[in-house]
C-alpha positions in Angstrom: 12.0 15.8 80.5 14.2 12.3 80.5 18.2 12.6 80.8 20.8 10.2 80.3 24.4 10.3 80.1 26.0 8.7 77.0 29.6 7.7 77.2 31.4 5.9 74.1 36.0 6.1 72.6 34.6 8.9 70.5 32.0 11.3 70.1 30.4 10.2 66.6 30.1 6.7 68.8 28.1 8.6 71.5 26.0 10.7 69.6 24.7 7.6 67.2 24.5 6.2 71.4 21.7 9.1 72.0 20.0 9.1 68.5 19.3 5.9 68.9 17.9 5.5 72.0 16.3 9.3 72.1 15.5 10.0 68.6 16.0 13.6 66.6 14.6 16.1 69.1 17.2 15.0 71.4 18.5 18.1 73.2 22.0 18.5 73.9 23.3 19.7 77.3 26.3 19.2 77.4 29.5 17.8 75.5 32.8 17.3 76.9 35.4 14.8 77.8 36.7 13.0 80.4 39.0 9.9 81.6 36.8 6.9 82.5 40.1 3.7 83.6 43.0 5.0 82.5 41.6 6.3 78.2 39.9 9.3 77.4 36.3 8.9 76.1 33.2 11.0 75.4 30.8 11.3 77.6 26.7 13.7 76.2 24.3 14.8 78.3 21.2 14.8 76.4 17.2 15.3 77.3 13.9 14.7 75.5 10.7 15.7 76.3 8.9 12.2 78.0 7.1 10.9 75.2 5.3 7.3 74.9 7.2 3.8 74.4 8.1 3.2 70.4 6.0 -0.2 69.5 7.9 -3.6 69.3 9.9 -4.3 65.8 8.7 -7.1 63.6 10.8 -9.7 63.7 14.2 -9.6 61.5 15.2 -13.2 60.9 13.4 -13.4 58.1 13.4 -11.9 53.9 10.9 -11.0 54.5 11.2 -8.7 57.6 14.5 -7.1 56.8 12.3 -6.0 53.5 9.4 -4.9 55.7 11.9 -3.2 58.1 14.2 -0.8 55.4 10.5 0.1 53.9 9.5 0.8 57.0 12.2 3.6 57.8 13.3 5.0 54.4 11.5 8.0 53.7 7.9 7.6 52.2 8.0 11.2 49.9 12.0 10.3 48.8 10.8 6.6 47.1 8.2 8.7 45.3 9.7 11.5 44.3 12.5 8.6 42.9 9.6 7.3 41.1 8.1 10.7 40.2 11.0 11.1 38.3 12.0 8.0 37.3 8.5 8.8 34.9 9.7 11.8 33.5 12.5 10.8 32.4 10.8 8.6 30.5 8.9 10.1 29.2 11.6 13.2 28.3 13.6 9.3 27.2 11.2 8.9 22.8 11.1 13.0 23.0 15.3 13.2 22.1 15.8 12.6 18.4 18.4 12.7 17.5 17.7 12.9 13.5 17.6 16.4 15.1 20.9 17.6 15.9 23.8 17.7 13.6 26.5 14.7 13.2 29.3 16.1 15.6 25.8 16.5 17.7 24.9 13.4 18.4 28.5 12.1 18.1 29.0 13.7 21.5 25.5 13.0 23.0 26.4 9.4 22.4 30.1 10.1 24.6 28.1 11.3 27.3 26.3 8.4 28.2 29.1 6.4 27.6 31.1 8.3 29.9 27.7 7.7 32.0 26.6 11.0 32.6 22.6 10.5 34.2 19.6 11.0 31.6 18.6 14.3 33.5 21.5 15.7 32.1 22.3 15.1 29.1 17.9 15.3 28.6 20.0 19.4 29.6 22.2 19.1 26.4 20.1 17.1 24.1 17.1 20.7 24.8 20.0 23.3 24.5 21.2 21.7 21.0 18.6 21.5 19.6 16.7 24.6 20.2 20.2 26.9 18.7 21.1 26.0 15.6 24.6 24.1 15.4 25.3 24.7 18.1 28.4 22.5 20.1 27.9 20.9 22.6 30.7 23.1 25.0 28.5 25.6 24.4 25.9 22.8 25.5 28.4 22.2 28.8 30.2 25.4 29.9 26.9 26.3 32.0 26.4 23.3 33.4 29.4 22.8 35.2 32.1 25.2 37.5 35.7 25.4 39.1 36.9 27.6 42.4 40.4 25.7 42.0 41.7 25.8 45.7 44.5 28.3 46.3 45.1 31.1 49.2 44.4 33.9 46.5 40.4 32.5 46.2 39.8 30.4 48.8 40.2 34.0 51.6 38.3 32.0 54.5 40.4 30.6 57.8 38.8 27.4 58.1 38.3 24.6 55.8 36.6 21.3 56.6 36.7 18.3 54.1 34.2 15.9 54.2 32.9 12.8 53.4 32.6 8.9 53.0 35.3 6.6 54.5 38.1 6.2 52.6 37.4 8.7 50.0 40.2 10.3 50.5 40.2 13.3 52.9 42.8 13.1 55.1 45.3 12.2 51.5 43.5 14.9 50.1 44.5 18.2 53.4 47.9 16.6 53.6 48.4 16.9 49.3 46.6 20.5 49.5 48.9 21.6 52.5 51.8 20.3 51.0 51.8 22.0 48.1 50.1 25.8 49.4 53.8 25.3 52.0 55.8 25.1 48.7 54.0 27.4 47.3 54.1 29.7 50.1 56.9 28.6 52.5 56.1 31.3 54.6 52.0 30.6 55.0 51.7 29.3 58.4 49.4 26.5 57.8 47.3 24.0 60.2 46.4 21.0 60.2 43.6 19.7 62.7 42.2 15.8 62.9 38.4 15.5 64.6 38.6 12.1 64.3 38.1 11.1 68.3 41.3 10.5 68.2 41.5 7.3 67.3 41.4 7.1 63.0 44.5 6.1 61.3 43.8 9.8 59.5 44.8 11.3 63.2 48.9 9.6 63.1 48.8 10.5 58.6 48.4 14.3 59.9 50.3 14.8 62.6 53.4 13.1 60.9 53.5 15.6 58.5 52.2 18.5 60.1 55.7 17.4 62.8 58.0 16.9 59.6 56.4 19.9 57.8 56.6 22.7 60.3 53.2 23.0 60.2 50.5 22.6 63.9 48.6 20.3 64.6 45.5 19.7 66.8 42.5 18.1 67.5 39.4 18.6 68.4 37.7 16.0 70.4 34.8 18.3 71.7 32.8 21.4 70.8 35.1 23.0 73.4 38.2 22.0 71.2 37.0 23.4 67.8 36.0 27.5 70.2 39.7 27.2 71.2 40.5 25.9 68.1 38.7 29.2 67.1 40.6 31.4 69.5 43.9 30.6 68.4 43.0 31.3 64.9 44.5 34.7 64.2 47.9 32.8 64.3 46.9 30.4 61.0 46.4 32.1 57.2 44.8 28.5 56.8 43.4 26.0 59.4 42.7 22.3 57.4 40.3 20.6 59.4 39.9 16.4 58.1 36.3 15.3 60.0 35.3 11.5 60.7 33.4 10.1 58.6 30.2 9.8 59.1 28.7 6.4 60.6 24.4 5.3 60.3 22.3 8.1 59.7 23.6 10.7 61.0 24.7 13.7 58.8 26.8 16.4 57.9 24.2 18.8 60.0 23.9 16.7 62.8 27.7 16.5 63.1 28.3 20.1 63.1 25.3 21.2 65.0 27.4 18.8 67.5 30.7 20.4 67.6 30.0 23.8 67.0 31.2 24.0 63.2 27.8 25.7 61.6 28.8 28.6 64.2 31.7 29.6 62.5 30.5 32.0 59.2 34.4 31.5 58.6 34.7 27.8 57.6 34.2 26.5 54.2 33.2 22.4 54.1 34.7 21.0 51.1 32.9 17.4 49.7 35.4 14.5 48.3 34.7 12.1 46.8 35.8 9.8 44.0 34.4 9.6 40.8 33.4 5.6 40.5 30.6 5.6 43.5 26.9 4.3 41.5 24.7 6.8 41.3 22.5 5.3 44.1 25.4 6.0 46.6 26.4 9.8 45.1 22.1 11.0 45.9 23.0 8.9 49.6 26.2 11.2 49.8 24.4 14.2 48.1 21.1 13.8 51.0 24.1 13.0 53.7 26.9 15.1 53.6 24.2 18.7 52.6 24.8 21.8 54.2 24.6 25.9 54.0 28.7 25.7 54.7 29.3 22.7 51.8 31.4 24.8 49.2 33.7 23.0 46.4 33.7 19.1 45.8 37.0 16.7 45.8 38.0 14.7 43.4 40.2 11.7 44.6 41.6 8.6 42.5 41.2 9.7 39.0 43.9 7.3 38.1 41.2 4.9 39.5 38.2 5.3 37.4 36.8 4.0 34.6 34.2 7.0 33.3 33.8 10.7 34.6 30.7 11.6 33.9 29.7 11.7 37.7 31.7 14.3 38.4 29.4 16.5 35.9 26.3 14.3 37.0 27.2 15.8 40.8 27.9 19.0 39.3 24.5 19.4 37.9 22.2 17.9 40.3 24.6 19.8 43.9 25.3 22.5 41.7 29.0 23.1 43.2 32.0 24.0 42.0 34.8 21.7 41.7 38.4 23.0 43.8 40.5 20.4 43.2 41.4 17.2 41.3 43.8 14.1 43.3 45.0 11.3 41.7 48.1 8.6 41.8 50.0 6.8 44.8 52.1 9.9 46.1 50.9 12.9 48.8 53.4 15.3 46.5 52.4 16.8 43.5 50.2 14.8 43.3 46.1 16.9 43.4 45.7 19.9 41.3 43.3 23.2 41.9 41.0 22.3 39.4 39.9 24.3 36.8 37.3 23.7 34.7 39.7 23.4 30.9 41.8 21.3 33.3 38.1 19.2 33.6 36.8 18.6 30.6 40.3 17.8 29.4 39.8 14.4 32.0 36.3 14.0 30.4 36.7 14.0 26.8 41.3 13.0 26.1 40.9 11.2 29.4 44.6 13.6 30.7 45.0 13.8 34.2 45.9 16.9 36.1 49.6 15.4 35.8 49.6 15.7 32.2 49.3 11.8 31.6 46.5 9.7 29.5 44.0 7.6 31.5 43.8 4.4 29.6 
């Protein structure tokens, strides 16, 4: 067995070093915070069975080399499945004869297509309406999208982690929900926690608003820090954790195992997304952030979006309910616990949760 110690400014960076050099089969032996040259850093000790050296990669300084490397590193079955889905949809779309629908149904289907609703969803809706005479479009759509409002009464577990790509609005969504719940229940014991390794801007925002609002604040730098937070969980009604944006090929499941989040049955993870990511980005994010603990989707920056079909696309693909809708630049009064009626009004009437109409 080969064992090596890695140090980096954050645990995410240290874990990336482990994965880059030792691969996916590496076993984490320890994960702790140490002081090096007067600065705190993360130290990970990892080990792996002896393996033959990896073959040298071809040069990537040419256009062909870059393409070859990308194709080699991608997973073959994903490419094959993508091709199969494309072929299935190509066969299905000619069968979607608009003449078999009523004028009202056709208008609804055309509207969904303009909202960039995925072809798989359109096909499902078309088949449902075709099978039932004069079937209203909402009858076909209702089973595809569910909402579980983010309130203390609905989400009764203690730990809630906010995950998603960098810039999606995880930190602001966490603060907005905390301020909203504190306003509704002044006596609620809330704790804000950051797991960005003490280096990100989000840490300062959380700490600032925790101090202003009289909320508890904790930092999670190592696995032991999260274990300590679990030990003191009885002091709080709800603990909101801001997870870092995951770089490279690190997945949410890997990060959760590293920090021990996967061992916390009282934890729900909420995926924070924007509606204007591309279809390819959504597919990558769904793969990167998949987890058994993933419980809902929070949609942010709705006032900046041009279409809202991605909300329906993700609900159809992932089966996750929507828990909150965020909009506007301010931190107060700019997030709403989601309801299905609210989402449909947003999609068909372009009406934001605050009552304003999106142009």
